[in-house]
DSSP file (Angstrom, degrees, kcal/mol; ACC not computed):
  #  RESIDUE AA STRUCTURE BP1 BP2  ACC     N-H-->O    O-->H-N    N-H-->O    O-->H-N    TCO  KAPPA ALPHA  PHI   PSI    X-CA   Y-CA   Z-CA
    1    1 A M     >        0   0    0      0, 0.0     4,-2.1     0, 0.0     3,-0.4   0.000 360.0 360.0 360.0 -30.1    0.0    0.0    0.0
    2    2 A S  H  >  +     0   0    0      1,-0.2     4,-1.5     2,-0.2     5,-0.1   0.844 360.0  56.7 -60.0 -33.1    3.0    2.3    0.6
    3    3 A R  H  > S+     0   0    0      2,-0.2     4,-1.9     1,-0.2    -1,-0.2   0.890 104.7  50.9 -61.9 -40.5    3.7    2.0   -3.1
    4    4 A D  H  > S+     0   0    0     -3,-0.4     4,-2.2     1,-0.2     5,-0.3   0.912 108.5  51.8 -59.8 -48.7    0.2    3.3   -4.0
    5    5 A R  H  X S+     0   0    0     -4,-2.1     4,-1.5     1,-0.2    -1,-0.2   0.831 109.3  49.1 -63.4 -31.9    0.6    6.3   -1.7
    6    6 A K  H  X S+     0   0    0     -4,-1.5     4,-1.7     2,-0.2    -1,-0.2   0.887 110.1  52.4 -69.2 -40.9    3.9    7.2   -3.4
    7    7 A K  H  < S+     0   0    0     -4,-1.9    -2,-0.2     1,-0.2    -1,-0.2   0.876 116.7  37.8 -66.7 -35.2    2.2    6.9   -6.8
    8    8 A T  H  X S+     0   0    0     -4,-2.2     4,-1.5     1,-0.2    -1,-0.2   0.732 112.6  58.7 -91.5 -20.2   -0.6    9.3   -5.8
    9    9 A A  H  X S+     0   0    0     -4,-1.5     4,-2.3    -5,-0.3    -2,-0.2   0.883  99.8  57.9 -75.9 -30.2    1.6   11.6   -3.8
   10   10 A R  H  X S+     0   0    0     -4,-1.7     4,-2.5     2,-0.2     5,-0.2   0.955 107.9  43.3 -59.8 -55.1    3.9   12.4   -6.7
   11   11 A P  H  > S+     0   0    0      0, 0.0     4,-2.5     0, 0.0    -1,-0.2   0.881 114.3  52.2 -63.8 -34.9    1.2   13.8   -8.9
   12   12 A L  H  X S+     0   0    0     -4,-1.5     4,-2.6     2,-0.2    -2,-0.2   0.911 109.5  48.9 -62.3 -42.7   -0.3   15.8   -6.0
   13   13 A K  H  X S+     0   0    0     -4,-2.3     4,-2.3     2,-0.2    -1,-0.2   0.887 112.1  48.9 -64.1 -41.9    3.1   17.3   -5.2
   14   14 A T  H  X S+     0   0    0     -4,-2.5     4,-2.2     2,-0.2    -1,-0.2   0.873 111.5  49.5 -64.7 -38.1    3.5   18.2   -8.9
   15   15 A A  H  X S+     0   0    0     -4,-2.5     4,-2.6     2,-0.2    -2,-0.2   0.885 111.5  49.3 -69.7 -39.2    0.1   19.8   -9.0
   16   16 A R  H  X S+     0   0    0     -4,-2.6     4,-2.3     2,-0.2    -2,-0.2   0.888 111.3  48.5 -68.6 -35.8    0.8   21.7   -5.8
   17   17 A N  H  X S+     0   0    0     -4,-2.3     4,-2.6     2,-0.2    -2,-0.2   0.914 112.6  48.4 -67.2 -42.3    4.1   23.0   -7.1
   18   18 A A  H  X S+     0   0    0     -4,-2.2     4,-2.2     2,-0.2    -2,-0.2   0.904 112.6  48.4 -69.4 -35.1    2.4   24.0  -10.4
   19   19 A F  H  X S+     0   0    0     -4,-2.6     4,-2.6     2,-0.2    -1,-0.2   0.899 112.0  49.6 -67.6 -37.1   -0.4   25.8   -8.5
   20   20 A S  H  X S+     0   0    0     -4,-2.3     4,-2.4    -5,-0.2    -2,-0.2   0.928 110.9  49.4 -70.3 -37.9    2.1   27.5   -6.3
   21   21 A A  H  X S+     0   0    0     -4,-2.6     4,-2.3     2,-0.2    -2,-0.2   0.907 113.0  46.8 -61.1 -41.8    4.1   28.7   -9.3
   22   22 A A  H  X S+     0   0    0     -4,-2.2     4,-2.5     2,-0.2    -1,-0.2   0.888 112.0  50.2 -66.6 -40.9    1.0   30.0  -11.0
   23   23 A L  H  X S+     0   0    0     -4,-2.6     4,-2.2     2,-0.2    -2,-0.2   0.910 112.1  49.0 -65.0 -40.8   -0.1   31.7   -7.8
   24   24 A F  H  X S+     0   0    0     -4,-2.4     4,-2.3     1,-0.2    -2,-0.2   0.901 111.3  49.1 -65.4 -41.8    3.3   33.3   -7.6
   25   25 A R  H  X S+     0   0    0     -4,-2.3     4,-2.5     1,-0.2    -1,-0.2   0.902 111.1  49.8 -62.4 -42.3    3.2   34.4  -11.2
   26   26 A A  H  X S+     0   0    0     -4,-2.5     4,-2.1     1,-0.2    -1,-0.2   0.872 110.7  48.9 -64.7 -36.0   -0.2   35.9  -10.8
   27   27 A N  H  X S+     0   0    0     -4,-2.2     4,-1.9     2,-0.2    -1,-0.2   0.887 109.9  51.7 -71.1 -37.3    0.8   37.8   -7.7
   28   28 A Q  H  X S+     0   0    0     -4,-2.3     4,-2.2     2,-0.2    -2,-0.2   0.916 110.8  49.0 -58.8 -44.7    3.9   39.1   -9.5
   29   29 A Y  H  X S+     0   0    0     -4,-2.5     4,-2.7     1,-0.2    -2,-0.2   0.896 108.9  53.6 -63.2 -41.8    1.7   40.3  -12.4
   30   30 A K  H  X S+     0   0    0     -4,-2.1     4,-1.9     1,-0.2    -1,-0.2   0.857 109.3  47.0 -65.0 -36.4   -0.6   42.0  -10.1
   31   31 A Q  H  X S+     0   0    0     -4,-1.9     4,-1.7     2,-0.2    -1,-0.2   0.858 112.1  50.4 -75.3 -33.9    2.2   43.9   -8.4
   32   32 A V  H  X S+     0   0    0     -4,-2.2     4,-2.1     2,-0.2    -2,-0.2   0.910 111.0  49.2 -65.2 -43.0    3.6   44.9  -11.7
   33   33 A V  H  X S+     0   0    0     -4,-2.7     4,-2.2     1,-0.2    -2,-0.2   0.895 110.4  49.9 -62.1 -41.3    0.2   46.2  -13.0
   34   34 A Q  H  X S+     0   0    0     -4,-1.9     4,-2.1     1,-0.2    -1,-0.2   0.890 111.0  49.4 -70.2 -36.0   -0.4   48.1   -9.8
   35   35 A K  H  X S+     0   0    0     -4,-1.7     4,-2.3     2,-0.2    -1,-0.2   0.859 110.5  52.3 -65.6 -36.7    3.1   49.8  -10.1
   36   36 A K  H  X S+     0   0    0     -4,-2.1     4,-2.4     2,-0.2    -2,-0.2   0.865 106.4  52.1 -65.2 -39.1    2.3   50.6  -13.7
   37   37 A I  H  X S+     0   0    0     -4,-2.2     4,-1.9     2,-0.2    -2,-0.2   0.921 111.0  46.7 -61.0 -47.0   -0.9   52.2  -12.7
   38   38 A D  H  X S+     0   0    0     -4,-2.1     4,-2.2     1,-0.2    -2,-0.2   0.901 111.4  54.0 -65.3 -37.9    1.0   54.4  -10.2
   39   39 A L  H  X S+     0   0    0     -4,-2.3     4,-2.4     1,-0.2    -2,-0.2   0.902 106.6  50.6 -60.8 -41.3    3.5   55.2  -12.9
   40   40 A G  H  X S+     0   0    0     -4,-2.4     4,-1.9     2,-0.2    -1,-0.2   0.883 109.5  50.1 -62.6 -39.9    0.8   56.3  -15.2
   41   41 A A  H  X S+     0   0    0     -4,-1.9     4,-1.9     2,-0.2    -2,-0.2   0.917 111.1  49.5 -69.3 -41.6   -0.7   58.6  -12.6
   42   42 A I  H  X S+     0   0    0     -4,-2.2     4,-2.4     2,-0.2    -2,-0.2   0.909 108.2  52.7 -63.4 -41.3    2.8   60.1  -12.0
   43   43 A H  H  X S+     0   0    0     -4,-2.4     4,-2.6     2,-0.2    -1,-0.2   0.901 108.3  51.4 -55.0 -42.9    3.3   60.7  -15.7
   44   44 A K  H  X S+     0   0    0     -4,-1.9     4,-2.4     1,-0.2    -1,-0.2   0.900 110.1  49.2 -61.9 -40.4   -0.1   62.5  -15.8
   45   45 A K  H  X S+     0   0    0     -4,-1.9     4,-2.1     2,-0.2    -2,-0.2   0.871 109.8  52.0 -69.4 -36.9    1.1   64.7  -12.9
   46   46 A I  H  X S+     0   0    0     -4,-2.4     4,-2.5     2,-0.2    -2,-0.2   0.936 108.8  50.1 -64.3 -47.0    4.4   65.4  -14.7
   47   47 A E  H  X S+     0   0    0     -4,-2.6     4,-2.0     1,-0.2    -2,-0.2   0.935 110.0  50.4 -52.5 -49.7    2.5   66.4  -17.9
   48   48 A Q  H  X S+     0   0    0     -4,-2.4     4,-2.4     1,-0.2    -1,-0.2   0.884 108.6  51.8 -61.1 -39.4    0.4   68.8  -15.9
   49   49 A L  H  X S+     0   0    0     -4,-2.1     4,-3.2     2,-0.2    -1,-0.2   0.890 106.9  54.2 -62.0 -39.1    3.5   70.3  -14.2
   50   50 A Y  H  X S+     0   0    0     -4,-2.5     4,-2.7     2,-0.2    -1,-0.2   0.919 107.4  50.3 -60.2 -39.6    4.9   70.9  -17.7
   51   51 A V  H  X S+     0   0    0     -4,-2.0     4,-2.6     2,-0.2     5,-0.2   0.957 114.1  45.0 -63.3 -50.6    1.8   72.7  -18.7
   52   52 A E  H  X S+     0   0    0     -4,-2.4     4,-2.7     1,-0.2    -2,-0.2   0.889 112.0  51.4 -61.1 -39.6    2.0   74.9  -15.5
   53   53 A L  H  X S+     0   0    0     -4,-3.2     4,-2.7     2,-0.2    -1,-0.2   0.914 110.7  49.1 -60.7 -45.4    5.7   75.5  -16.0
   54   54 A G  H  X S+     0   0    0     -4,-2.7     4,-2.6     1,-0.2    -2,-0.2   0.926 112.5  47.8 -61.0 -46.7    5.1   76.6  -19.6
   55   55 A K  H  X S+     0   0    0     -4,-2.6     4,-2.8     2,-0.2     5,-0.3   0.934 112.0  49.0 -61.4 -48.9    2.3   78.9  -18.5
   56   56 A A  H  X S+     0   0    0     -4,-2.7     4,-2.4    -5,-0.2    -2,-0.2   0.931 114.4  45.7 -60.2 -44.4    4.5   80.4  -15.7
   57   57 A V  H  X S+     0   0    0     -4,-2.7     4,-2.4     2,-0.2    -1,-0.2   0.910 113.5  49.7 -62.9 -44.7    7.5   81.0  -18.1
   58   58 A G  H  X S+     0   0    0     -4,-2.6     4,-2.7     2,-0.2    -2,-0.2   0.904 111.7  47.5 -67.0 -41.3    5.2   82.4  -20.7
   59   59 A D  H  X S+     0   0    0     -4,-2.8     4,-1.6     1,-0.2    -2,-0.2   0.932 113.4  48.6 -63.3 -45.7    3.6   84.8  -18.2
   60   60 A Q  H  <>S+     0   0    0     -4,-2.4     5,-2.0    -5,-0.3    -2,-0.2   0.890 110.9  50.1 -62.0 -41.2    6.9   85.9  -16.9
   61   61 A Y  H ><5S+     0   0    0     -4,-2.4     3,-2.0     1,-0.2    -2,-0.2   0.930 109.3  51.9 -65.1 -46.3    8.3   86.4  -20.4
   62   62 A Q  H 3<5S+     0   0    0     -4,-2.7    -1,-0.2     1,-0.3    -2,-0.2   0.772 104.2  56.5 -61.7 -25.4    5.3   88.5  -21.3
   63   63 A S  T 3<5S-     0   0    0     -4,-1.6    -1,-0.3    -3,-0.2    -2,-0.2   0.430 122.2-107.4 -86.5   2.2    5.8   90.7  -18.3
   64   64 A G  T < 5S+     0   0    0     -3,-2.0     2,-0.5     1,-0.3    -3,-0.2   0.462  74.6 135.9  93.7   0.4    9.4   91.4  -19.5
   65   65 A Q      < +     0   0    0     -5,-2.0    -1,-0.3    -6,-0.2    -2,-0.1  -0.705  26.4 178.3 -88.8 130.5   11.2   89.3  -16.9
   66   66 A K        +     0   0    0     -2,-0.5     2,-1.6     1,-0.1     3,-0.2   0.659  60.7  83.1-105.3 -22.6   14.1   87.3  -18.5
   67   67 A D    >   +     0   0    0      1,-0.2     3,-1.1    -7,-0.1     4,-0.4  -0.620  52.7 170.6 -92.6  88.3   15.6   85.6  -15.4
   68   68 A F  G >  S+     0   0    0     -2,-1.6     3,-1.1     1,-0.3     7,-0.2   0.809  70.3  57.2 -68.8 -32.4   13.1   82.7  -15.2
   69   69 A L  G 3  S+     0   0    0      1,-0.2    -1,-0.3    -3,-0.2    -2,-0.1   0.610  97.0  64.4 -78.1  -8.3   15.0   80.7  -12.5
   70   70 A A  G <  S+     0   0    0     -3,-1.1     2,-0.4     4,-0.0    -1,-0.2   0.677  81.0  95.7 -82.8 -18.6   14.8   83.6  -10.1
   71   71 A N  S <> S-     0   0    0     -3,-1.1     4,-2.4    -4,-0.4     5,-0.2  -0.588  71.0-145.3 -77.4 129.3   11.0   83.3  -10.0
   72   72 A K  H  > S+     0   0    0     -2,-0.4     4,-2.5     1,-0.2    -1,-0.1   0.866  96.7  53.3 -62.3 -40.1    9.9   81.3   -7.0
   73   73 A E  H  > S+     0   0    0      2,-0.2     4,-2.4     1,-0.2    -1,-0.2   0.934 110.4  45.9 -64.3 -46.1    7.0   79.7   -8.7
   74   74 A I  H  > S+     0   0    0     -6,-0.2     4,-2.4     1,-0.2     5,-0.2   0.933 112.8  50.6 -64.0 -42.5    9.1   78.4  -11.7
   75   75 A S  H  X S+     0   0    0     -4,-2.4     4,-2.5    -7,-0.2    -2,-0.2   0.931 111.0  50.7 -61.0 -44.3   11.8   77.1   -9.2
   76   76 A R  H  X S+     0   0    0     -4,-2.5     4,-2.3     1,-0.2    -1,-0.2   0.909 111.0  47.0 -52.9 -50.5    9.0   75.3   -7.3
   77   77 A L  H  X S+     0   0    0     -4,-2.4     4,-2.0     1,-0.2    -1,-0.2   0.828 111.3  51.0 -69.7 -33.6    7.6   73.7  -10.3
   78   78 A L  H  X S+     0   0    0     -4,-2.4     4,-2.5     2,-0.2    -2,-0.2   0.904 111.0  49.6 -64.7 -44.3   11.1   72.6  -11.5
   79   79 A E  H  X S+     0   0    0     -4,-2.5     4,-2.6    -5,-0.2    -2,-0.2   0.916 109.9  49.4 -61.3 -43.5   11.8   71.1   -8.1
   80   80 A K  H  X S+     0   0    0     -4,-2.3     4,-2.8     2,-0.2    -1,-0.2   0.902 110.5  50.9 -63.8 -41.4    8.5   69.2   -8.1
   81   81 A L  H  X S+     0   0    0     -4,-2.0     4,-2.4     2,-0.2    -2,-0.2   0.925 109.5  50.9 -61.7 -44.5    9.3   67.9  -11.7
   82   82 A L  H  X S+     0   0    0     -4,-2.5     4,-1.8     1,-0.2    -2,-0.2   0.927 111.0  48.9 -57.7 -48.5   12.7   66.7  -10.5
   83   83 A S  H  X S+     0   0    0     -4,-2.6     4,-1.7     1,-0.2    -2,-0.2   0.910 110.8  48.6 -60.6 -43.2   11.1   64.9   -7.5
   84   84 A L  H  X S+     0   0    0     -4,-2.8     4,-2.3     1,-0.2    -1,-0.2   0.876 108.7  54.7 -70.5 -31.4    8.4   63.2   -9.6
   85   85 A K  H  X S+     0   0    0     -4,-2.4     4,-1.8     1,-0.2    -1,-0.2   0.891 106.6  51.1 -67.2 -31.9   11.0   62.0  -12.1
   86   86 A Q  H  X S+     0   0    0     -4,-1.8     4,-2.3     2,-0.2    -1,-0.2   0.888 108.1  51.4 -66.2 -36.2   13.0   60.4   -9.3
   87   87 A V  H  X S+     0   0    0     -4,-1.7     4,-2.5     1,-0.2    -2,-0.2   0.915 108.5  53.2 -66.5 -38.5    9.8   58.6   -8.2
   88   88 A V  H  X S+     0   0    0     -4,-2.3     4,-2.5     2,-0.2    -2,-0.2   0.899 108.5  49.0 -61.7 -41.0    9.4   57.4  -11.8
   89   89 A V  H  X S+     0   0    0     -4,-1.8     4,-2.2     1,-0.2    -1,-0.2   0.942 113.2  48.3 -65.6 -45.0   13.0   56.0  -11.8
   90   90 A L  H  X S+     0   0    0     -4,-2.3     4,-1.9     1,-0.2    -2,-0.2   0.905 110.9  49.3 -67.5 -39.8   12.3   54.2   -8.5
   91   91 A L  H  X S+     0   0    0     -4,-2.5     4,-2.5     2,-0.2    -1,-0.2   0.921 110.8  49.6 -64.0 -43.1    9.0   52.8   -9.7
   92   92 A E  H  X S+     0   0    0     -4,-2.5     4,-1.7     1,-0.2    -1,-0.2   0.885 110.8  50.6 -65.4 -34.2   10.6   51.4  -12.8
   93   93 A E  H  X S+     0   0    0     -4,-2.2     4,-2.2     2,-0.2    -1,-0.2   0.858 109.0  51.6 -66.8 -34.7   13.4   49.9  -10.7
   94   94 A E  H  X S+     0   0    0     -4,-1.9     4,-2.4     2,-0.2    -2,-0.2   0.892 107.6  52.9 -69.9 -39.5   10.8   48.3   -8.5
   95   95 A I  H  X S+     0   0    0     -4,-2.5     4,-2.5     1,-0.2    -1,-0.2   0.920 109.2  48.9 -60.5 -43.0    9.0   46.8  -11.5
   96   96 A E  H  X S+     0   0    0     -4,-1.7     4,-2.0     1,-0.2    -1,-0.2   0.892 109.9  51.4 -67.0 -39.1   12.1   45.2  -12.7
   97   97 A L  H  < S+     0   0    0     -4,-2.2     4,-0.4     2,-0.2    -1,-0.2   0.878 110.7  48.7 -63.5 -35.7   12.8   43.8   -9.3
   98   98 A I  H >< S+     0   0    0     -4,-2.4     3,-0.8     1,-0.2    -2,-0.2   0.920 112.9  47.8 -66.8 -43.8    9.4   42.3   -9.2
   99   99 A R  H 3< S+     0   0    0     -4,-2.5    -2,-0.2     1,-0.2    -1,-0.2   0.835 116.6  42.0 -66.0 -30.4    9.8   40.8  -12.6
  100  100 A N  T 3< S+     0   0    0     -4,-2.0    -1,-0.2    -5,-0.2    -2,-0.2   0.375  83.9 124.0 -98.9   4.7   13.2   39.4  -11.9
  101  101 A E    <   -     0   0    0     -3,-0.8     2,-0.1    -4,-0.4   -73,-0.0  -0.505  60.3-131.3 -69.7 118.2   12.2   38.1   -8.4
  102  102 A P        -     0   0    0      0, 0.0     2,-0.6     0, 0.0    -1,-0.1  -0.388  15.3-116.2 -72.1 149.9   12.9   34.4   -8.2
  103  103 A Q     >  -     0   0    0      1,-0.2     4,-1.9    -2,-0.1     5,-0.2  -0.773  18.2-147.3 -84.9 119.0   10.4   32.0   -6.9
  104  104 A A  H  > S+     0   0    0     -2,-0.6     4,-1.0     1,-0.3    -1,-0.2   0.876  98.1  43.1 -60.5 -38.5   11.7   30.4   -3.8
  105  105 A T  H  > S+     0   0    0      1,-0.2     4,-1.6     2,-0.2    -1,-0.3   0.831 111.0  55.7 -80.0 -26.5    9.9   27.1   -4.3
  106  106 A A  H  > S+     0   0    0      1,-0.2     4,-1.3     2,-0.2    -1,-0.2   0.859 102.3  57.1 -71.2 -31.7   10.8   27.1   -8.1
  107  107 A E  H  < S+     0   0    0     -4,-1.9    -1,-0.2     1,-0.2    -2,-0.2   0.867 107.3  48.3 -61.9 -37.5   14.5   27.4   -7.2
  108  108 A K  H  < S+     0   0    0     -4,-1.0    -1,-0.2    -5,-0.2    -2,-0.2   0.887 116.4  42.2 -70.3 -40.6   14.3   24.2   -5.1
  109  109 A S  H  < S-     0   0    0     -4,-1.6    -2,-0.2     1,-0.3    -1,-0.2   0.494 120.5 -93.7 -95.3  -3.4   12.5   22.2   -7.8
  110  110 A G     <  -     0   0    0     -4,-1.3    -1,-0.3    -5,-0.1    -2,-0.1  -0.665  65.3 -20.4 124.9-175.7   14.5   23.3  -10.8
  111  111 A P        -     0   0    0      0, 0.0     2,-0.2     0, 0.0    -4,-0.0  -0.265  56.4-168.3 -67.5 147.9   14.3   26.1  -13.6
  112  112 A T        -     0   0    0      1,-0.1     2,-0.1   -91,-0.0    -2,-0.0  -0.709  30.7 -74.3-125.9-178.5   11.1   27.7  -14.4
  113  113 A E        -     0   0    0     -2,-0.2    -1,-0.1     1,-0.1     0, 0.0  -0.335  55.7 -91.1 -74.9 163.6    9.8   29.9  -17.1
  114  114 A K        -     0   0    0      1,-0.1    -1,-0.1    -2,-0.1     3,-0.1  -0.364  55.6 -92.0 -69.2 147.7   10.7   33.6  -17.4
  115  115 A P        -     0   0    0      0, 0.0    -1,-0.1     0, 0.0   -16,-0.1  -0.323  53.6 -92.9 -63.4 149.1    8.2   35.9  -15.5
  116  116 A P        -     0   0    0      0, 0.0     2,-0.7     0, 0.0    -3,-0.0  -0.312  36.9-117.1 -60.1 140.7    5.4   37.1  -17.8
  117  117 A N        -     0   0    0      1,-0.1   -88,-0.0    -3,-0.1    -3,-0.0  -0.752  27.1-169.3 -85.1 118.9    6.1   40.4  -19.5
  118  118 A A              0   0    0     -2,-0.7    -1,-0.1     1,-0.2   -19,-0.0   0.047 360.0 360.0-101.2  28.0    3.4   42.9  -18.2
  119  119 A D              0   0    0    -83,-0.0    -1,-0.2     0, 0.0    -2,-0.0   0.427 360.0 360.0 -60.9 360.0    4.1   45.6  -20.6
């Protein structure tokens, strides 16, 4: 009877490992999608800041002022843009880390497929 248990245990273990791998990949994909949603929101904020910056520069130019960087509003907008661009870089790095994160159980059982590309 021990032989029968071994025969049924092997497919169950394989199924469990396959399910675990699929669950891991699904969770990875979910995390990447959420990061990409966050990235999209930040890109929209950046676009809006460029619009505000362009308007501020245009207004200052029309008023005859040529030293744009001396304007506090323009400096504030540029600093905010720089900050958001740094957040974009961090999010992109996090996405790559998530995509390249090895599955702990897969390493024990052998090589697996490459993580799905969530672009």
